[in-house]
PAZA-433615 format. One record per residue (C-alpha): x, y, z; residue in three letters. Coordinates in steps of 0.1 Angstrom, whole numbers, padded with zeros to 4 digits. Each point is the difference from the previous one (the first is absolute). Example, Ala and Ser with C-alpha at 12.3 -4.5 7.8 and 13.67 -1.06 7.14 Angstrom:
residues 2
- 0123,-0045,0078,ALA
- 0014,0034,-0007,SER
//
This chain:
residues 606
- -0298,-0818,-1170,UNK
- 0033,-0015,0012,UNK
- 0008,-0009,-0036,UNK
- -0007,0036,-0012,UNK
- 0023,0014,0028,UNK
- 0028,-0025,-0009,UNK
- -0002,0011,-0036,UNK
- -0001,0037,0007,UNK
- 0028,0001,0024,UNK
- 0028,-0012,-0024,UNK
- -0013,0026,-0025,UNK
- 0003,0027,0026,UNK
- 0034,-0011,0010,UNK
- 0012,-0002,-0036,UNK
- -0013,0036,-0006,UNK
- 0018,0013,0030,UNK
- 0033,-0017,-0012,UNK
- -0004,0015,-0034,UNK
- -0007,0034,0015,UNK
- 0032,-0003,0021,UNK
- 0021,-0010,-0030,UNK
- -0013,0031,-0020,UNK
- 0007,0022,0031,UNK
- 0035,-0014,0003,UNK
- 0006,0003,-0038,UNK
- -0011,0036,0003,UNK
- 0022,0008,0029,UNK
- 0029,-0017,-0017,UNK
- -0005,0021,-0032,UNK
- -0003,0031,0022,UNK
- 0032,-0008,0019,UNK
- 0019,-0009,-0032,UNK
- -0012,0033,-0016,UNK
- 0011,0019,0032,UNK
- 0035,-0017,0000,UNK
- 0003,0007,-0037,UNK
- -0007,0037,0006,UNK
- 0024,0001,0029,UNK
- 0026,-0016,-0022,UNK
- -0005,0025,-0027,UNK
- 0002,0028,0026,UNK
- 0032,-0013,0016,UNK
- 0016,-0003,-0035,UNK
- -0005,0038,-0003,UNK
- 0005,0009,0036,UNK
- 0022,-0027,0015,UNK
- 0009,0021,0030,UNK
- -0037,0003,0010,UNK
- -0002,-0038,0004,UNK
- 0030,0001,0024,UNK
- -0016,0027,0021,UNK
- -0032,-0020,0002,UNK
- 0018,-0032,0009,UNK
- 0020,0018,0028,UNK
- -0032,0016,0014,UNK
- -0019,-0033,0002,UNK
- 0029,-0017,0016,UNK
- 0001,0026,0026,UNK
- -0037,-0004,0007,UNK
- 0003,-0038,0004,UNK
- 0030,0004,0025,UNK
- -0019,0025,0020,UNK
- -0031,-0022,0001,UNK
- 0022,-0030,0013,UNK
- 0016,0022,0026,UNK
- -0031,0014,0014,UNK
- -0015,-0035,0001,UNK
- 0028,-0013,0021,UNK
- -0002,0029,0023,UNK
- -0036,-0003,0006,UNK
- 0002,-0036,0008,UNK
- 0030,0001,0024,UNK
- -0009,-0012,0035,UNK
- 0006,0022,0029,UNK
- 0028,-0006,0024,UNK
- -0008,-0015,0034,UNK
- 0017,0014,0030,UNK
- 0019,-0027,0019,UNK
- 0004,0017,0034,UNK
- -0026,0019,0018,UNK
- 0012,0033,0014,UNK
- -0007,0001,0037,UNK
- -0017,0032,0012,UNK
- -0009,0013,0034,UNK
- -0037,-0001,-0008,UNK
- -0017,-0035,-0001,UNK
- -0018,-0009,-0033,UNK
- -0028,-0022,-0008,UNK
- 0014,-0027,-0023,UNK
- -0030,-0005,-0021,UNK
- -0005,0037,-0006,UNK
- 0036,0004,-0007,UNK
- 0000,-0028,-0026,UNK
- -0031,0015,-0016,UNK
- 0015,0034,-0003,UNK
- 0032,-0014,-0014,UNK
- -0018,-0019,-0027,UNK
- -0018,0032,-0009,UNK
- 0031,0020,-0003,UNK
- 0028,-0024,-0011,UNK
- -0014,0002,-0036,UNK
- 0014,0036,-0001,UNK
- 0036,-0011,0010,UNK
- 0011,-0019,-0031,UNK
- 0037,-0005,-0012,UNK
- 0003,0002,-0037,UNK
- 0012,-0030,-0019,UNK
- 0023,0018,-0022,UNK
- 0031,0018,0012,UNK
- -0008,0038,0001,UNK
- 0032,0021,-0003,UNK
- -0018,0033,-0005,UNK
- -0013,0015,0032,UNK
- -0010,0036,0006,UNK
- 0012,0010,-0036,UNK
- 0036,-0012,0003,UNK
- 0018,-0032,-0010,UNK
- 0013,-0020,0029,UNK
- 0019,-0026,-0020,UNK
- 0033,0019,0002,UNK
- -0004,0010,0037,UNK
- -0009,-0037,0010,UNK
- 0035,-0013,-0005,UNK
- 0024,0029,0002,UNK
- 0005,0033,0019,UNK
- -0004,0030,-0020,UNK
- 0026,0020,0019,UNK
- 0025,-0028,0005,UNK
- 0024,0012,-0027,UNK
- 0006,0031,0020,UNK
- 0013,-0018,0032,UNK
- 0028,-0025,0007,UNK
- 0016,-0017,0029,UNK
- 0033,0016,0012,UNK
- 0020,-0012,0030,UNK
- 0036,0007,-0007,UNK
- 0019,0012,0031,UNK
- 0011,0036,0001,UNK
- 0030,-0009,0023,UNK
- 0019,-0032,-0004,UNK
- 0022,-0017,0025,UNK
- -0003,-0026,0026,UNK
- 0005,0013,0037,UNK
- 0002,-0033,0019,UNK
- 0015,-0002,0035,UNK
- 0025,-0029,0000,UNK
- -0014,-0017,0031,UNK
- -0037,0007,0000,UNK
- -0025,-0027,-0013,UNK
- -0037,0002,-0004,UNK
- -0024,-0029,-0001,UNK
- -0038,0001,-0004,UNK
- -0028,-0026,0004,UNK
- -0029,0007,-0023,UNK
- -0036,-0009,0007,UNK
- -0031,-0008,-0019,UNK
- -0005,-0014,-0036,UNK
- 0022,0007,-0030,UNK
- -0009,0036,-0007,UNK
- 0000,0010,0037,UNK
- 0034,-0015,0001,UNK
- 0010,0020,-0030,UNK
- -0007,0032,0016,UNK
- 0022,-0011,0029,UNK
- 0029,-0009,-0022,UNK
- -0003,0033,-0019,UNK
- 0000,0020,0032,UNK
- 0028,-0021,0015,UNK
- 0024,0013,-0027,UNK
- -0010,0035,0007,UNK
- 0005,-0005,0038,UNK
- 0035,-0015,-0006,UNK
- 0008,0030,-0021,UNK
- -0011,0024,0027,UNK
- 0020,-0018,0027,UNK
- 0030,-0005,-0023,UNK
- -0001,-0037,0008,UNK
- 0006,-0032,-0020,UNK
- -0032,-0018,-0008,UNK
- -0003,-0038,0004,UNK
- -0025,-0015,-0025,UNK
- -0033,0002,0017,UNK
- -0017,-0029,0016,UNK
- -0035,-0008,-0012,UNK
- -0029,-0007,0022,UNK
- -0005,-0039,0001,UNK
- -0024,-0001,0029,UNK
- -0029,0022,-0010,UNK
- -0035,-0010,-0012,UNK
- 0015,-0010,-0034,UNK
- 0026,-0023,0016,UNK
- 0024,0001,-0030,UNK
- 0034,-0014,0007,UNK
- 0016,0018,-0030,UNK
- 0031,0021,0007,UNK
- 0011,0031,-0017,UNK
- 0021,-0017,-0027,UNK
- -0029,-0024,-0009,UNK
- -0022,0030,-0010,UNK
- 0023,0028,-0010,UNK
- 0032,-0001,-0020,UNK
- 0024,0007,0029,UNK
- 0031,0006,-0020,UNK
- -0017,0026,-0022,UNK
- -0014,0017,0032,UNK
- 0035,0003,0015,UNK
- 0017,0011,-0032,UNK
- -0027,0026,-0012,UNK
- 0001,0018,0034,UNK
- 0037,-0002,0004,UNK
- 0004,0039,-0007,UNK
- -0026,0007,0027,UNK
- 0003,-0025,0028,UNK
- 0024,-0028,0009,UNK
- -0018,-0033,0001,UNK
- 0012,-0034,0012,UNK
- -0017,-0034,0001,UNK
- 0008,-0008,0037,UNK
- 0017,0014,0030,UNK
- 0038,-0005,0001,UNK
- 0013,-0026,0025,UNK
- 0018,0010,0031,UNK
- 0023,-0027,0014,UNK
- -0017,-0026,-0023,UNK
- -0034,0008,0014,UNK
- -0028,0022,-0015,UNK
- -0006,0031,0020,UNK
- -0033,0004,0019,UNK
- -0017,0032,-0009,UNK
- -0018,0022,0024,UNK
- -0038,0001,-0005,UNK
- -0020,0030,0002,UNK
- -0029,0018,-0017,UNK
- -0007,0035,-0013,UNK
- -0034,0018,0000,UNK
- -0022,0001,-0030,UNK
- 0009,0025,-0026,UNK
- 0034,0008,0016,UNK
- 0016,0031,-0016,UNK
- 0037,0002,-0008,UNK
- 0006,0020,0032,UNK
- -0019,-0026,0019,UNK
- 0025,-0027,-0013,UNK
- 0029,0021,0009,UNK
- -0013,0007,0035,UNK
- -0012,-0036,0008,UNK
- 0021,-0023,-0019,UNK
- 0034,0017,-0006,UNK
- 0009,0003,0037,UNK
- -0005,-0038,0004,UNK
- 0028,-0006,-0026,UNK
- 0026,0014,0024,UNK
- -0004,-0032,0020,UNK
- -0015,-0024,-0023,UNK
- 0015,-0005,-0036,UNK
- -0029,-0020,-0013,UNK
- -0037,0010,0005,UNK
- -0030,-0018,-0012,UNK
- -0033,0020,-0005,UNK
- -0030,-0023,0005,UNK
- -0035,0002,-0013,UNK
- 0015,0022,-0027,UNK
- -0030,0012,-0021,UNK
- -0009,0037,-0004,UNK
- 0027,0010,0024,UNK
- 0011,0029,-0021,UNK
- -0017,0032,-0005,UNK
- -0022,0005,-0031,UNK
- 0015,0035,-0005,UNK
- 0037,0002,-0007,UNK
- 0023,0023,-0019,UNK
- 0004,-0005,-0038,UNK
- 0031,-0020,0001,UNK
- -0013,-0025,0024,UNK
- -0032,-0004,-0018,UNK
- 0018,-0007,-0033,UNK
- 0022,-0026,0019,UNK
- -0034,-0017,0009,UNK
- -0009,-0001,-0036,UNK
- 0033,-0014,-0012,UNK
- -0004,-0028,0026,UNK
- -0037,-0007,-0008,UNK
- 0000,0004,-0037,UNK
- 0034,-0012,-0010,UNK
- 0019,-0019,0026,UNK
- -0028,-0024,0011,UNK
- -0002,-0024,-0029,UNK
- -0016,-0034,0003,UNK
- 0021,-0030,-0006,UNK
- 0004,-0014,-0035,UNK
- -0023,-0030,0009,UNK
- -0029,0024,0010,UNK
- 0006,0024,-0028,UNK
- -0001,-0027,-0026,UNK
- -0032,-0014,0014,UNK
- -0016,0034,0002,UNK
- 0010,0009,-0035,UNK
- -0015,-0032,-0012,UNK
- -0034,0008,0016,UNK
- 0001,0035,-0015,UNK
- 0008,-0015,-0034,UNK
- -0029,-0023,0002,UNK
- -0023,0029,0009,UNK
- 0013,0019,-0030,UNK
- -0006,-0029,-0023,UNK
- -0036,0001,0009,UNK
- -0007,0037,-0008,UNK
- 0020,0031,-0009,UNK
- -0009,0016,0034,UNK
- -0009,-0014,0033,UNK
- -0010,0011,0035,UNK
- 0015,-0012,0034,UNK
- -0024,0001,0029,UNK
- 0013,-0002,0035,UNK
- -0034,-0012,0013,UNK
- 0010,-0005,0036,UNK
- -0033,-0014,0010,UNK
- 0012,-0027,0024,UNK
- -0016,-0009,0033,UNK
- 0029,0015,0021,UNK
- -0003,0033,-0019,UNK
- -0038,0002,0006,UNK
- 0003,-0010,0037,UNK
- 0027,0028,0006,UNK
- -0021,0026,-0018,UNK
- -0030,-0007,0022,UNK
- -0023,0003,-0031,UNK
- -0031,-0019,-0006,UNK
- -0011,-0014,-0036,UNK
- -0034,-0013,0006,UNK
- 0009,-0037,0009,UNK
- -0022,-0001,0031,UNK
- 0008,-0017,0031,UNK
- 0023,-0024,-0016,UNK
- 0023,0028,-0012,UNK
- 0000,0017,0034,UNK
- 0011,-0031,0018,UNK
- 0026,-0010,-0025,UNK
- 0017,0034,-0002,UNK
- -0006,0006,0038,UNK
- 0022,-0031,0007,UNK
- 0027,0013,-0023,UNK
- -0001,0034,0017,UNK
- 0009,-0016,0033,UNK
- 0036,-0004,-0013,UNK
- 0006,0036,0007,UNK
- -0002,0006,0037,UNK
- -0003,0038,-0001,UNK
- -0022,0003,-0031,UNK
- -0031,0020,0012,UNK
- -0035,-0006,-0012,UNK
- -0012,0021,-0029,UNK
- -0032,0012,-0015,UNK
- -0002,-0017,-0035,UNK
- -0024,0026,-0014,UNK
- 0022,0029,0011,UNK
- 0032,-0018,-0014,UNK
- -0018,-0004,-0034,UNK
- -0013,0035,-0001,UNK
- 0036,0013,0007,UNK
- 0013,-0020,-0029,UNK
- 0021,-0023,0023,UNK
- -0014,-0033,-0014,UNK
- 0014,-0019,-0030,UNK
- -0026,0000,-0029,UNK
- -0015,-0034,-0008,UNK
- 0011,-0017,-0032,UNK
- -0033,0010,-0016,UNK
- 0005,0036,0009,UNK
- 0036,0000,-0014,UNK
- -0014,-0015,-0031,UNK
- -0028,0026,-0003,UNK
- 0025,0029,0005,UNK
- 0023,-0013,-0028,UNK
- -0029,-0005,-0024,UNK
- -0012,0034,0008,UNK
- 0034,0014,-0008,UNK
- -0001,-0015,-0035,UNK
- 0016,-0034,0003,UNK
- -0020,-0025,-0021,UNK
- -0008,-0036,0010,UNK
- 0025,-0013,-0026,UNK
- 0029,0014,0022,UNK
- 0024,-0026,0014,UNK
- 0006,0005,0038,UNK
- 0027,-0015,0022,UNK
- -0012,-0004,0036,UNK
- 0026,0003,0028,UNK
- -0017,-0015,0030,UNK
- 0000,-0027,0026,UNK
- -0030,-0021,0008,UNK
- -0030,0024,-0006,UNK
- -0025,0000,0029,UNK
- -0032,-0018,-0012,UNK
- 0019,-0018,-0028,UNK
- -0015,-0003,-0035,UNK
- -0033,0014,0011,UNK
- 0016,0034,0008,UNK
- 0020,0000,-0031,UNK
- -0029,-0010,-0022,UNK
- -0012,0037,-0006,UNK
- 0035,0011,-0009,UNK
- 0003,-0029,-0024,UNK
- -0034,0009,-0015,UNK
- 0014,0036,-0008,UNK
- 0035,-0012,-0011,UNK
- -0001,-0037,-0010,UNK
- 0038,0000,-0009,UNK
- 0013,-0003,0035,UNK
- 0035,-0014,0006,UNK
- 0024,-0007,0030,UNK
- 0034,-0017,0006,UNK
- -0019,-0033,0004,UNK
- -0019,0003,-0035,UNK
- 0031,0013,-0018,UNK
- 0025,-0025,0012,UNK
- 0000,-0037,0008,UNK
- 0005,-0015,0034,UNK
- 0034,-0012,-0011,UNK
- 0011,0034,-0010,UNK
- -0012,0016,0032,UNK
- 0014,-0028,0022,UNK
- 0032,0019,0010,UNK
- -0021,0029,0013,UNK
- -0032,-0016,0015,UNK
- 0013,-0005,0035,UNK
- 0013,0036,0003,UNK
- -0024,0028,0003,UNK
- 0024,0027,-0007,UNK
- 0013,-0015,-0032,UNK
- -0037,-0005,-0011,UNK
- -0006,0037,0009,UNK
- 0031,0009,-0020,UNK
- -0015,-0016,-0031,UNK
- -0032,0020,0004,UNK
- 0021,0031,0005,UNK
- 0017,-0004,-0033,UNK
- -0032,-0007,-0019,UNK
- -0018,0030,0015,UNK
- 0030,0022,-0006,UNK
- 0002,-0011,-0037,UNK
- -0037,0004,-0006,UNK
- -0014,0029,-0022,UNK
- -0024,0010,0028,UNK
- 0003,-0009,0037,UNK
- -0031,0000,0022,UNK
- 0003,-0001,0038,UNK
- -0029,-0008,0023,UNK
- 0018,0012,0032,UNK
- 0028,0024,0011,UNK
- 0024,-0025,0016,UNK
- 0037,-0004,-0007,UNK
- -0002,-0018,-0034,UNK
- -0024,0026,-0012,UNK
- 0021,0029,0011,UNK
- 0033,-0016,-0012,UNK
- -0014,-0007,-0035,UNK
- -0017,0034,-0003,UNK
- 0033,0018,0007,UNK
- 0020,-0024,-0023,UNK
- -0024,0005,-0029,UNK
- 0003,0038,0003,UNK
- 0038,-0002,0001,UNK
- 0001,-0022,-0031,UNK
- -0022,0019,-0023,UNK
- -0033,0009,0019,UNK
- -0017,-0033,-0011,UNK
- -0037,0004,0009,UNK
- -0008,-0011,0036,UNK
- -0037,0001,0009,UNK
- -0008,0004,0037,UNK
- -0037,-0002,0008,UNK
- -0013,0032,0017,UNK
- -0019,-0024,0024,UNK
- -0015,0029,0021,UNK
- -0020,0014,-0030,UNK
- -0005,-0032,-0018,UNK
- -0017,-0015,0030,UNK
- -0031,0022,-0002,UNK
- -0001,-0005,-0038,UNK
- 0001,-0039,0003,UNK
- -0028,0002,0027,UNK
- -0023,0019,-0023,UNK
- 0010,-0013,-0035,UNK
- -0034,-0017,-0007,UNK
- -0017,0035,0003,UNK
- 0019,0014,-0030,UNK
- 0009,-0011,-0036,UNK
- 0032,-0015,-0011,UNK
- 0009,0033,-0018,UNK
- -0004,0020,0032,UNK
- 0018,-0025,0020,UNK
- 0029,0002,-0024,UNK
- 0002,0037,0000,UNK
- 0002,0002,0038,UNK
- 0027,-0027,0002,UNK
- 0021,0021,-0024,UNK
- -0006,0030,0021,UNK
- 0009,-0018,0034,UNK
- 0032,-0014,-0015,UNK
- 0015,0032,-0010,UNK
- 0034,0001,0020,UNK
- -0001,-0038,0005,UNK
- 0013,-0013,-0034,UNK
- 0039,0003,0005,UNK
- 0003,0033,-0020,UNK
- 0031,0022,0007,UNK
- -0005,0025,0028,UNK
- -0032,-0016,0014,UNK
- 0014,0004,0034,UNK
- 0019,0031,0011,UNK
- 0039,-0004,0003,UNK
- 0008,-0011,0034,UNK
- -0035,-0011,0009,UNK
- -0009,-0036,0006,UNK
- 0023,-0030,0008,UNK
- 0033,0004,-0018,UNK
- 0002,-0035,-0015,UNK
- -0034,0006,-0016,UNK
- 0008,0036,-0011,UNK
- 0038,0003,-0006,UNK
- -0002,0036,-0011,UNK
- 0037,0007,0008,UNK
- 0009,-0026,-0026,UNK
- -0023,0012,-0027,UNK
- 0014,0027,-0024,UNK
- -0020,0020,-0025,UNK
- 0010,0010,-0034,UNK
- 0003,0037,-0012,UNK
- -0035,-0003,-0017,UNK
- -0016,-0011,0033,UNK
- 0016,0028,0020,UNK
- -0010,0026,-0026,UNK
- -0036,-0013,0001,UNK
- 0000,-0001,0038,UNK
- 0013,0036,0003,UNK
- -0025,0013,-0025,UNK
- -0028,-0017,0019,UNK
- 0012,0016,0033,UNK
- 0003,0034,-0017,UNK
- -0037,-0003,-0014,UNK
- -0012,-0011,0035,UNK
- 0017,0031,0015,UNK
- -0015,0023,-0026,UNK
- -0036,-0014,0007,UNK
- 0005,0004,0038,UNK
- 0012,0037,-0006,UNK
- -0031,0007,-0021,UNK
- -0022,-0014,0028,UNK
- 0017,0021,0027,UNK
- -0003,0031,-0021,UNK
- -0038,-0005,-0005,UNK
- -0004,-0008,0036,UNK
- -0010,-0035,-0006,UNK
- 0000,-0023,0031,UNK
- 0000,-0037,-0006,UNK
- -0026,-0021,0018,UNK
- 0022,-0031,-0003,UNK
- 0010,-0016,0032,UNK
- 0031,-0020,0005,UNK
- -0006,-0036,-0004,UNK
- 0020,-0031,0006,UNK
- 0021,-0013,-0029,UNK
- -0016,-0032,-0013,UNK
- 0035,-0013,-0008,UNK
- 0007,0000,0038,UNK
- -0032,-0020,0008,UNK
- 0013,-0035,-0007,UNK
- -0020,-0027,0016,UNK
- 0031,-0013,0017,UNK
- 0018,0030,0015,UNK
- 0008,-0013,0034,UNK
- 0036,0009,0005,UNK
- 0014,-0033,-0011,UNK
- -0011,-0021,0029,UNK
- 0018,-0032,0011,UNK
- -0015,-0033,0007,UNK
- -0002,-0022,0031,UNK
- -0011,-0035,-0012,UNK
- -0005,-0027,0025,UNK
- 0030,-0002,0023,UNK
- 0023,0020,-0022,UNK
- 0020,0024,0019,UNK
- 0005,-0022,0031,UNK
- 0037,-0005,0010,UNK
- 0011,0032,-0020,UNK
- 0037,0001,0000,UNK
- 0000,0039,-0005,UNK
- 0016,0017,0029,UNK
- -0018,0028,0020,UNK
- 0010,0029,-0021,UNK
- -0036,0009,-0007,UNK
- -0017,0031,0011,UNK
- -0036,-0001,0014,UNK
- -0014,0010,-0035,UNK
- 0018,-0029,-0016,UNK
- -0025,-0027,0011,UNK
- -0006,-0029,-0024,UNK
- -0027,0009,-0025,UNK
- -0019,-0020,-0026,UNK
- 0019,-0010,-0030,UNK
- -0012,0006,-0034,UNK
- -0012,-0034,-0008,UNK
- -0020,0010,-0029,UNK
- 0029,0017,-0016,UNK
- 0010,-0026,-0027,UNK
//
């Protein structure tokens, strides 16, 4: 029996192989015949072949794209949002696993959202060509008193000092005084020993403003000795009349006056000529030294070599920022203890409700949330991003979600060698100046707070061509981030676009005269005739609509609401800072009123 099976099996195997060969031969003949028919057909109708080829190629590409999209893993949230209601961890994780599959980011960059292309809007402002910076003086001539000298002592970091320098020139103009080159704060949190001439081009500063205010490098000597200035302070947001009433009378007995703690000591609302003088100082006279400019331009050049466009992100997610904000980011008891210790630096900083602060949009977004916002706005994962930041709280673990969304992250430290950065490393203000230059030259600037650097750059970018500046609408985005796993990526994207209207750096997002001047220098922004014609037409159309409503007896049910542009997470009247024993042994004389008590300094400004 075994012998019979052994003899039959090879025969069956051979028959199957012969059958396969016949089938293959038949298929080959059929395929050859089909190809021959197609060849004959294409000879007569060559264009039909091209159509078939194009159609089949499209089908293949679509198949590949859908395959990638369906296999892309969901994004994991790095920080848990704290809520007032306690949640069961196991049930929360189970519900997240059930819903996170809905929230999937596309692998491919999508430039078409809600029926319109965003590729153009991503990198430029559509209306920028209708607006331009204008700050020429309407009246010329220096009106300096021959024996009247004004000195100021700035406070805070680089950009907070920049506001003080800008306003000092205006104060000297109001008082008809000669301005002595300002002293920079060397004892604040940043402890930078740089003086004015080591950060700014002092000769350019003096010469550029020579038609507005007389500026000298130091007080003239009397009897071979330097004169001792009289120290005093002025209230916050002091108006021109305030300077004339408080400071001018002192000049009758004192020829040199130093105004201390000089930051935000000038009113936000001034007449047109004084506002334009502010712009001439800030945007033209304050130029960094050649050493800083060259290094900054080198960093910009290296970013541009990597891609045609790049984003600059002022992340500002350091421990001091989070401690000051009073916000909570899901780090448990460890986070509360660490940030609580830092908060003790501010003696007068009251305890805040983290949930309320976040609901009100007063907390910086996490790096992951910033990344999600940018991806929703249309920026693909291939974008190159420059991150201007100190040491991020939580380190690489906190940055990991942002790197997952945008792998091409860069900083001063990754773009330049230690040898190249050596002249700047020990000076926080010079390092901040490098970040300022790269952020200013970026195609898109993204700010994660509303401190001094963010305000300064937002205003500067408006003045020099309205380059896009994205400011998160944190109040509305908070709820969206909290519930994002309950919606699809498409719905999330649509809502981000809706919430960010008015926060993208477009002209006229903020009404003229509203907001802080350095952020919204409306007095120094001129509009072309086309823009004026369009604005007038829009106003007339609106008036006609209102008249029709009144004629028909229509009564609006809309209630006045707060302007979202005024709801910045940091809108605290530019508070000052008392860190450690700072403020003891103050040399300022008792010229303060009861309302001029020391406040919290804006530590988180730079």
